[in-house]
Backbone bond lengths (Angstrom), bond angles and torsions (degrees), N, CA, C in turn:
res aa  C-N    CA-C-N  psi(-1)  N-CA   C-N-CA  omega(-1)  CA-C   N-CA-C  phi
1 X - - - 1.456 - - 1.529 111.38 -
2 X 1.340 116.56 -50.92 1.468 119.80 -178.71 1.529 110.57 -65.11
3 X 1.333 116.45 -34.81 1.463 120.29 178.15 1.528 110.43 -61.93
4 X 1.305 117.19 -41.31 1.465 121.73 179.06 1.525 110.84 -66.23
5 X 1.322 117.37 -42.70 1.471 121.51 179.05 1.530 109.85 -62.01
6 X 1.327 116.69 -46.61 1.472 120.65 179.15 1.520 110.16 -61.56
7 X 1.328 116.28 -45.27 1.464 121.16 -178.11 1.534 111.14 -57.51
8 X 1.322 116.56 -49.59 1.459 118.92 -177.22 1.520 112.74 -75.37
9 X 1.329 118.16 -28.00 1.465 119.33 172.83 1.528 109.59 -63.64
10 X 1.331 116.55 -44.24 1.464 119.64 -179.74 1.531 111.59 -65.73
11 X 1.329 117.30 -31.60 1.469 120.36 178.66 1.528 112.90 -77.64
12 X 1.329 118.27 -34.83 1.465 120.61 -174.39 1.528 114.07 -113.36
13 X 1.319 118.08 -38.46 1.456 121.49 -177.61 1.518 113.46 -79.81
14 X 1.319 116.65 -45.32 1.468 120.16 -177.92 1.531 111.91 -62.04
15 X 1.335 120.00 -42.66 1.469 118.10 175.94 1.529 112.92 -59.47
16 X 1.320 117.07 -35.78 1.466 120.35 177.58 1.525 110.36 -64.81
17 X 1.318 116.81 -44.09 1.468 121.07 178.97 1.522 110.39 -63.10
18 X 1.332 117.11 -46.00 1.469 121.22 179.45 1.525 110.20 -61.70
19 X 1.326 116.68 -46.07 1.470 120.26 -179.27 1.521 110.95 -60.25
20 X 1.318 116.97 -43.67 1.460 120.18 -177.30 1.530 111.98 -71.70
21 X 1.323 117.45 -41.34 1.466 120.18 -176.85 1.525 113.45 -73.68
22 X 1.332 117.06 -38.95 1.460 119.75 -171.37 1.526 114.47 -107.08
23 X 1.324 117.46 -14.51 1.463 120.92 -178.87 1.528 109.19 -134.44
24 X 1.306 116.65 48.98 1.462 122.46 -170.94 1.531 112.85 -54.04
25 X 1.329 117.30 -39.57 1.468 119.71 -177.80 1.528 112.74 -65.47
26 X 1.317 116.74 -32.19 1.469 121.72 -178.05 1.519 111.44 -124.94
27 X 1.320 117.52 33.72 1.462 119.49 -170.40 1.531 113.34 -61.25
28 X 1.315 118.57 -32.27 1.474 119.97 179.92 1.524 110.73 -68.30
29 X 1.316 115.80 -45.18 1.474 120.85 178.96 1.523 110.37 -63.86
30 X 1.327 116.47 -45.68 1.467 120.95 -179.97 1.524 110.32 -63.15
31 X 1.323 117.23 -41.16 1.467 120.27 178.45 1.526 110.54 -60.14
32 X 1.326 117.09 -42.81 1.466 120.09 178.67 1.524 111.52 -64.27
33 X 1.326 117.18 -38.47 1.469 120.39 176.83 1.523 109.80 -64.04
34 X 1.336 116.41 -45.77 1.465 120.00 179.56 1.530 110.86 -61.88
35 X 1.315 117.42 -40.22 1.471 120.12 176.64 1.524 111.09 -64.95
36 X 1.325 116.51 -37.89 1.468 120.42 -179.14 1.527 111.97 -63.39
37 X 1.326 116.80 -24.96 1.468 118.11 179.52 1.522 111.75 -67.72
38 X 1.322 117.73 -11.62 1.467 119.76 175.42 1.524 111.45 -68.74
39 X 1.329 116.79 -11.71 1.460 119.74 174.33 1.526 111.51 -62.49
40 X 1.325 116.72 -14.13 1.458 120.68 175.62 1.531 110.23 -57.88
41 X 1.310 116.82 -23.10 1.465 120.93 179.65 1.525 113.13 -73.78
42 X 1.317 117.74 -3.34 1.464 119.24 174.78 1.527 111.41 -61.11
43 X 1.336 116.88 -22.34 1.467 118.74 178.01 1.527 111.97 -67.12
44 X 1.320 117.47 -14.38 1.466 120.78 175.99 1.529 110.59 -65.53
45 X 1.320 116.80 -23.68 1.464 120.60 179.74 1.525 112.06 -66.73
46 X 1.335 116.99 -16.23 1.462 121.15 179.15 1.522 112.33 -83.98
47 X 1.318 117.50 -10.21 1.468 121.73 -176.70 1.525 110.67 -92.28
48 X 1.329 114.33 153.93 1.465 120.93 174.38 1.512 108.16 -126.54
49 X 1.306 119.82 117.03 1.462 126.82 -4.31 1.527 110.29 -72.35
50 X 1.318 115.64 162.33 1.467 120.62 -179.04 1.523 110.40 -60.62
51 X 1.327 117.57 -41.76 1.469 121.21 178.56 1.517 109.29 -122.65
52 X 1.310 115.13 133.24 1.462 121.55 174.21 1.521 106.71 -138.45
53 X 1.333 118.96 117.71 1.465 121.30 -172.49 1.527 114.03 -61.99
54 X 1.314 118.46 -26.08 1.465 120.48 -178.87 1.523 112.82 -104.30
55 X 1.314 117.46 19.48 1.462 120.08 178.95 1.525 108.99 -96.51
56 X 1.307 115.98 133.37 1.467 121.80 174.42 1.524 107.50 -90.07
57 X 1.314 117.11 120.22 1.462 120.45 -176.12 1.527 113.07 -75.00
58 X 1.331 117.37 -18.74 1.464 120.47 -177.85 1.526 109.62 -65.90
59 X 1.320 114.97 123.29 1.459 124.99 -179.95 1.528 112.56 65.52
60 X 1.336 117.21 13.46 1.464 121.41 175.75 1.527 109.94 -102.17
61 X 1.316 116.70 -52.17 1.462 121.62 179.81 1.531 109.22 -86.25
62 X 1.342 117.67 148.46 1.474 120.54 -174.98 1.529 115.01 -56.36
63 X 1.317 118.36 -38.38 1.463 120.58 -178.59 1.526 112.66 -89.34
64 X 1.337 116.59 7.07 1.459 122.48 177.80 1.533 110.94 -116.25
65 X 1.328 117.47 18.26 1.466 121.12 -178.30 1.523 110.79 -83.25
66 X 1.321 114.95 164.37 1.464 120.09 177.18 1.529 110.24 -62.00
67 X 1.336 117.22 -35.54 1.467 120.54 178.57 1.532 110.67 -64.89
68 X 1.323 116.34 -43.01 1.468 120.03 177.99 1.525 109.98 -62.59
69 X 1.332 116.59 -40.03 1.467 120.20 -179.95 1.525 111.30 -64.38
70 X 1.328 116.94 -33.39 1.468 119.96 176.60 1.529 109.99 -64.36
71 X 1.321 116.66 -39.67 1.472 120.80 176.65 1.528 109.92 -64.62
72 X 1.335 116.99 -42.53 1.464 120.52 179.44 1.529 110.29 -62.33
73 X 1.323 116.79 -39.34 1.469 120.44 178.45 1.529 110.40 -66.29
74 X 1.325 117.16 -39.53 1.467 120.64 178.50 1.527 110.85 -63.57
75 X 1.324 116.96 -30.29 1.466 120.78 179.61 1.527 112.15 -63.71
76 X 1.324 117.22 -21.46 1.466 120.41 178.60 1.527 111.80 -63.72
77 X 1.331 116.97 -19.60 1.458 121.31 -178.42 1.526 112.53 -96.25
78 X 1.322 116.56 2.75 1.458 121.57 177.64 1.531 109.11 -93.62
79 X 1.332 116.69 165.24 1.472 118.62 178.06 1.531 111.28 -70.16
80 X 1.336 114.97 163.39 1.465 120.13 174.18 1.524 107.66 -61.94
81 X 1.288 121.66 146.94 1.458 129.03 3.92 1.527 114.04 -87.80
82 X 1.353 117.25 -2.08 1.470 119.82 -177.53 1.520 111.58 -61.17
83 X 1.320 115.61 -36.38 1.467 120.84 177.39 1.530 110.53 -60.69
84 X 1.311 116.66 -42.85 1.467 121.33 179.91 1.530 110.27 -67.87
85 X 1.322 116.64 -39.50 1.466 120.61 177.38 1.523 109.96 -62.64
86 X 1.339 116.87 -45.65 1.467 120.40 177.32 1.516 111.78 -59.71
87 X 1.325 116.60 -41.92 1.467 121.18 177.69 1.524 110.55 -60.93
88 X 1.321 116.55 -45.85 1.460 120.76 179.59 1.519 112.49 -62.89
89 X 1.327 116.26 -40.74 1.467 119.85 179.37 1.523 111.30 -66.90
90 X 1.328 117.14 -40.28 1.469 119.81 177.87 1.525 111.19 -67.84
91 X 1.322 117.18 -38.92 1.464 120.00 175.64 1.528 110.03 -61.36
92 X 1.310 116.20 -39.85 1.463 120.80 177.75 1.533 110.57 -61.85
93 X 1.328 116.38 -44.17 1.470 120.17 -179.98 1.531 110.88 -65.02
94 X 1.334 116.96 -40.05 1.470 119.80 177.35 1.526 111.42 -65.27
95 X 1.323 116.25 -37.05 1.464 120.32 176.65 1.524 110.29 -63.17
96 X 1.329 116.19 -45.76 1.462 119.68 179.29 1.525 111.22 -66.89
97 X 1.333 117.61 -36.82 1.466 120.31 176.63 1.522 110.13 -63.81
98 X 1.320 117.20 -42.08 1.461 120.96 176.94 1.525 110.56 -58.44
99 X 1.314 116.33 -41.94 1.463 120.92 178.07 1.532 110.51 -62.65
100 X 1.327 116.46 -42.01 1.471 120.74 177.89 1.525 110.62 -62.32
101 X 1.316 117.14 -43.91 1.468 121.22 -179.76 1.524 110.06 -62.40
102 X 1.323 117.22 -44.38 1.467 119.61 -179.66 1.530 111.02 -63.47
103 X 1.322 116.94 -39.56 1.468 120.36 176.48 1.519 109.96 -64.71
104 X 1.334 116.47 -44.41 1.469 121.79 -178.97 1.528 111.14 -61.28
105 X 1.327 117.30 -41.90 1.463 120.33 -179.95 1.526 111.79 -64.70
106 X 1.323 116.56 -32.89 1.464 120.87 -179.68 1.520 113.22 -85.90
107 X 1.332 116.77 -26.92 1.464 120.17 -173.88 1.530 109.99 -157.08
108 X 1.340 118.39 76.24 1.469 120.16 -178.34 1.528 113.15 -55.84
109 X 1.330 117.18 -37.30 1.457 119.88 -178.48 1.531 112.00 -67.84
110 X 1.339 117.27 -22.29 1.469 120.45 178.01 1.525 111.14 -64.30
111 X 1.321 116.51 -27.59 1.465 120.81 -177.99 1.527 111.93 -109.76
112 X 1.325 117.09 23.85 1.469 120.24 -177.05 1.525 112.23 -63.01
113 X 1.317 117.59 -24.65 1.465 121.39 179.10 1.531 112.85 -103.49
114 X 1.314 117.52 5.87 1.470 120.86 -177.40 1.522 110.70 -69.19
115 X 1.341 117.86 135.22 1.459 120.39 177.54 1.535 113.07 -58.66
116 X 1.320 118.12 -25.41 1.471 121.80 -178.54 1.524 112.21 -97.55
117 X 1.342 118.69 15.82 1.471 120.58 -174.53 1.526 112.66 -60.59
118 X 1.340 118.29 -36.39 1.470 119.59 178.41 1.521 110.99 -65.37
119 X 1.320 116.76 -41.02 1.467 120.73 177.51 1.519 110.35 -62.39
120 X 1.314 117.42 -44.88 1.465 121.32 -179.72 1.521 110.97 -63.05
121 X 1.329 116.76 -44.90 1.468 120.57 179.01 1.524 110.33 -62.56
122 X 1.332 117.12 -40.07 1.462 120.77 179.88 1.529 110.82 -66.07
123 X 1.327 117.50 -42.57 1.467 120.77 178.98 1.522 111.32 -59.61
124 X 1.326 116.80 -39.91 1.464 120.67 179.61 1.527 110.33 -73.91
125 X 1.332 116.78 -44.33 1.471 121.43 -177.26 1.525 112.17 -61.66
126 X 1.315 116.79 -38.84 1.466 120.76 -177.59 1.524 112.66 -87.14
127 X 1.332 116.37 5.13 1.465 122.68 179.60 1.524 113.27 62.24
128 X 1.326 116.94 23.46 1.463 119.48 172.88 1.521 108.64 -67.59
129 X 1.321 115.82 -35.33 1.462 121.26 170.80 1.516 106.93 -116.35
130 X 1.309 116.00 149.10 1.455 120.33 -174.16 1.505 113.97 -83.88
131 X 1.301 113.51 173.61 1.461 120.85 173.45 1.514 108.14 -75.36
132 X 1.327 115.89 162.11 1.468 117.93 179.56 1.495 111.40 -77.11
């Protein structure tokens, strides 16, 4: 339950906070752009099944790969609105990574086949993320 609340707060609440704090003059427009970056999840339609509660999307779906994230990071150096789109996409990836970490902490064996399992294990081992 708490994992779901955190996940959706990071997807909907955090973009609103970022838009208001850093783009106050255009916060409504920026918020809509940040929300639009959730369309990146359309790549989930390529998976079978489309939704799996114990699947880590990081490095599993085509638009959630490390290579895609490098492109999103490079977008931060482009002019607006590309910079805002890159920010939204990276925030989305961090939100999904957080979800993967929370799942991993509760059920490591659930993600034994996840493409990002080494990253998750490293994050926990190095105490970058805490124990449950």
